[in-house]
C-alpha positions in Angstrom: 179.0 88.4 81.9 176.3 89.9 79.6 177.5 91.2 76.2 176.9 94.7 74.9 174.1 93.4 72.7 172.4 91.4 75.5 172.3 94.6 77.6 171.0 96.6 74.7 168.2 94.0 74.2 167.2 94.3 77.8 167.1 98.1 77.7 165.2 98.2 74.4 162.6 95.7 75.5 162.0 97.8 78.6 161.3 100.8 76.3 159.1 99.1 73.7 157.3 95.8 72.9 157.7 96.4 69.1 160.1 93.7 68.1 160.6 95.1 64.6 161.8 98.4 66.2 164.0 96.5 68.6 165.6 94.5 65.8 166.2 97.6 63.7 167.8 99.6 66.5 170.1 96.7 67.5 171.3 96.4 63.9 171.8 100.1 63.6 173.7 100.2 67.0 176.1 97.5 65.7 176.5 99.2 62.3 177.4 102.5 64.0 179.8 100.9 66.6 182.5 98.9 64.8 184.3 98.4 68.1 181.4 96.3 69.3 181.5 93.9 66.3 182.6 90.7 68.0 181.6 87.1 67.7 179.8 87.2 71.1 177.8 90.3 70.2 177.0 89.0 66.7 175.8 85.7 68.1 173.7 87.4 70.7 172.0 89.5 67.9 171.6 86.5 65.7 169.9 84.5 68.5 167.5 87.3 69.3 166.6 87.8 65.6 166.0 84.1 65.0 164.0 83.5 68.2 161.8 86.6 67.5 161.2 85.4 64.0 163.2 88.1 62.3 165.0 85.7 60.0 165.0 88.0 56.9 166.6 90.9 58.9 169.4 88.6 60.1 170.0 87.2 56.6 170.2 90.7 55.1 172.4 91.9 58.0 175.0 89.1 57.5 174.9 89.3 53.7 175.6 93.1 53.9 178.8 92.3 55.8 180.0 89.2 54.0 182.6 91.2 52.0 184.2 92.3 55.3 186.9 89.7 56.0 187.0 90.7 59.7 183.2 90.2 60.2 182.6 87.1 62.4 179.8 85.3 60.5 177.4 83.5 62.9 177.2 80.5 60.6 174.7 78.3 62.4 172.3 81.2 63.0 172.8 82.5 59.5 171.9 79.1 58.0 168.9 78.9 60.2 167.8 82.3 59.0 168.3 81.4 55.3 166.3 78.2 55.9 163.4 80.1 57.3 163.5 83.4 55.4 161.6 83.7 52.1 164.8 83.8 50.0 165.6 82.0 46.7 168.5 79.6 47.4 169.6 78.0 44.2 172.5 75.6 43.8 174.9 78.5 43.0 174.0 80.2 46.4 174.4 77.0 48.3 177.8 76.4 46.6 178.9 79.9 47.6 177.7 79.4 51.1 179.7 76.1 51.4 182.7 77.8 50.0 182.5 80.6 52.5 182.2 78.1 55.4 185.2 76.1 54.2 187.4 79.2 53.6 186.7 80.3 57.2 187.2 76.8 58.5 183.8 76.9 60.2 182.5 73.5 59.2 182.0 72.4 62.8 180.1 75.6 63.7 177.9 75.4 60.5 177.1 71.8 61.4 175.1 73.0 64.4 172.3 73.9 62.0 170.0 71.4 60.4 168.1 74.0 58.3 169.9 73.4 55.0 171.1 69.8 55.3 168.6 68.7 52.6 170.2 71.1 50.1 173.7 69.6 50.3 175.0 66.1 51.2 178.2 67.8 52.4 176.3 69.7 55.1 174.9 66.4 56.4 178.4 64.9 56.4 179.7 67.8 58.5 176.9 67.3 61.0 177.7 63.5 61.2 181.4 64.3 61.8 180.5 66.8 64.5 178.2 64.3 66.3 181.0 61.7 66.2 183.5 64.2 67.7 181.1 65.2 70.4 180.5 61.5 71.3 184.2 60.8 71.3 184.8 63.8 73.5 182.0 62.7 75.8 183.6 59.3 76.3 187.1 60.7 76.7 185.9 63.1 79.3 184.1 60.4 81.2 187.2 58.2 81.1 189.3 61.1 82.4 186.9 61.7 85.3 186.7 58.0 86.2 190.5 57.9 86.2 190.5 60.9 88.6 188.0 58.9 90.7 190.4 55.9 91.0 193.2 58.3 92.1 191.0 59.8 94.8 189.9 56.3 95.9 193.5 55.1 96.1 194.4 58.1 98.3 191.3 57.5 100.4 190.0 61.0 99.8 186.4 60.1 100.6 184.8 63.6 100.4 186.5 64.5 97.2 185.5 61.2 95.7 181.9 61.9 96.7 182.0 65.4 95.1 183.4 64.0 91.9 180.8 61.2 91.8 178.0 63.9 92.1 179.6 65.7 89.2 179.7 62.5 87.1 176.0 61.8 87.9 175.1 65.3 86.7 177.2 65.0 83.5 176.2 61.4 82.7 172.8 60.7 84.2 171.8 57.1 83.9 175.2 55.9 82.8 175.8 52.4 83.9 179.6 52.9 84.6 178.8 55.9 86.8 175.9 54.1 88.6 178.2 51.2 89.4 180.8 53.5 90.8 178.2 55.2 93.0 177.0 51.9 94.3 180.6 50.7 95.0 181.3 54.0 96.8 178.3 53.6 99.0 179.1 49.9 99.8 182.7 50.7 100.6 181.7 53.5 102.9 179.1 51.3 104.6 181.7 48.6 105.2 184.1 51.1 106.7 181.4 52.4 109.1 180.6 48.8 110.1 184.2 47.9 110.5 184.7 50.9 112.8 181.6 49.9 114.7 182.4 46.2 115.0 185.0 46.2 117.8 182.5 47.8 120.1 179.8 45.5 119.1 181.5 42.2 119.9 179.8 40.1 122.7 178.0 43.0 124.3 176.2 42.4 127.6 172.5 43.2 127.6 173.0 46.1 130.0 175.7 47.6 127.8 173.5 47.7 124.6 173.0 51.2 123.4 170.4 52.5 120.9 171.3 51.9 117.3 173.0 54.7 115.4 170.4 55.9 112.8 173.2 56.9 110.4 174.7 53.4 110.6 171.3 51.8 110.1 170.6 54.0 107.1 173.9 53.1 105.5 173.4 49.4 106.3 170.0 49.5 104.6 171.6 51.0 101.5 174.3 48.4 101.5 171.8 45.5 101.8 169.7 47.0 99.0 172.8 47.2 96.8 173.7 43.6 97.6 170.2 42.6 96.5 170.4 44.6 93.3 173.8 43.2 92.4 172.4 39.6 93.0 169.6 40.2 90.6 172.0 41.6 88.0 174.6 38.9 88.5 172.9 35.6 89.6 176.3 33.7 89.5 177.3 35.8 92.5 174.0 35.8 94.3 175.0 33.1 96.8 178.0 35.1 97.9 175.9 38.2 98.2 173.4 36.3 100.3 176.2 35.2 102.7 177.4 38.8 102.9 173.9 40.0 103.8 173.6 37.2 106.4 176.9 38.2 108.0 175.6 41.8 108.2 172.4 40.4 110.0 170.3 41.4 107.0 168.5 38.0 107.2 165.4 39.0 105.3 167.5 40.5 102.5 169.6 37.3 102.4 166.4 35.2 102.1 165.3 37.5 99.2 168.6 37.2 97.5 168.5 33.4 97.6 165.7 33.4 95.0 168.3 34.3 92.3 170.6 31.3 93.2 170.7 28.1 91.2 169.5 25.0 93.2 172.3 23.2 95.1 172.9 21.3 98.3 174.7 24.3 99.7 171.8 26.5 98.9 169.3 24.1 100.6 171.3 24.0 103.9 172.0 27.7 103.9 168.4 28.5 103.3 167.4 26.6 106.4 169.8 28.7 108.5 168.4 31.9 107.0 164.8 30.9 107.7 165.8 30.2 111.3 167.3 33.7 111.7 164.2 35.2 110.0 162.1 33.3 112.6 160.0 31.8 109.9 159.6 28.6 111.9 156.7 27.0 110.0 158.5 27.4 106.7 161.6 26.1 108.3 159.9 22.9 109.5 158.4 22.3 106.0 161.8 22.8 104.3 163.6 20.6 106.8 161.4 17.7 105.7 162.3 18.3 102.1 166.0 18.5 102.9 165.8 15.2 104.9 164.3 13.4 101.9 166.7 14.9 99.4 169.9 14.2 101.4 168.8 11.1 103.5 171.8 9.2 102.1 174.2 11.5 103.9 174.9 10.4 107.6 175.1 14.0 108.9 171.7 14.9 107.6 169.8 13.5 110.6 171.8 15.4 113.2 171.8 18.7 111.3 168.1 18.6 110.7 167.3 17.5 114.2 169.2 20.5 115.6 167.3 22.9 113.3 164.0 21.2 114.0 164.5 21.6 117.7 165.0 25.3 117.3 162.0 25.7 115.1 159.8 23.8 117.6 161.1 26.1 120.4 160.3 29.1 118.2 156.6 28.1 117.7 156.2 27.5 121.5 156.5 23.7 121.4 159.3 23.9 124.0 158.8 20.4 125.5 159.1 18.8 122.0 162.1 21.0 121.3 163.9 19.7 124.4 163.0 16.1 123.7 164.5 16.4 120.2 167.6 18.0 121.5 168.0 15.4 124.2 167.6 12.6 121.7 170.2 14.2 119.5 172.7 14.4 122.4 172.0 10.8 123.4 173.2 9.7 120.0 176.1 12.3 119.9 177.1 13.4 123.4 180.0 15.4 122.0 177.7 17.7 120.0 178.7 20.9 121.8 176.3 23.2 120.0 173.4 21.0 121.1 174.7 20.9 124.7 175.1 24.7 124.8 171.6 25.3 123.4 170.0 22.8 125.9 171.8 24.6 128.7 170.4 27.9 127.6 166.9 26.5 127.3 167.1 24.9 130.7 167.8 28.3 132.2 164.6 29.7 130.6 
């Protein structure tokens, strides 16, 4: 709600553009209406006088009322006015000013102004203390809100959690803790959607397939992007994130994530599987050769690479060669069920 002085300012500015006249009439109005002398009205007057460059009028107005113990001194605005007005401020005046601030226990309010900090080390100290308290309150408030977030999460109140996260983002833009909570919230929601969807998605027959749900696809894309971002930030977990993306059928994302992983035998074999699912058959054939050389001492290498090579050859249209490779594999290992099943599928095509 607007204060008495704010309404007066609006009315007077509608009547005249002479700011000196507006300032004089505002001061006169307050002087003649003791019942309107409140901190809100005084602050409103002080803001107007300082912003309009009437620093001397504000300084004189406050000085005139300093002897009145009930007068609410607008300390930060008064100090700004003193700093900008053409007044002589010797050490005696500064000392009196500090004494008045201390007597009214207004150090925190006075510290909002920078105007006279160079005139007293104590004023600078008050401002440093104020900044420390603000920062402490900032952190305490964030912790309190994050604690509320955990409570909402525990109670599975998704919408309330979403509203609180939006508030946190507004209050603490760019904060890493808040950003991490937002990403975690999106990922968890995405996983819940996918979990609800998965029973209907198991082993569907071609004729039963329905168009993809745009909302689910949108959430899935967000989840995959978050997995990729986390992998870049935390390379030690990149391999796990790649597997998660692979299980969500985000094969290209899984391949992108693998760039952050340290070289290992597990990485080499998993990369072959990802390349196959990405249908990057030429790259797959090239890397199969590298894996065969690197792990030729392991007996299973021949069978595993033969199975992958057959699928790559089938993918590039070399179907006869693919069948020959698979038949050769099955001749050496008849019990290789995956190979038998794949050959049966190909035979039907």
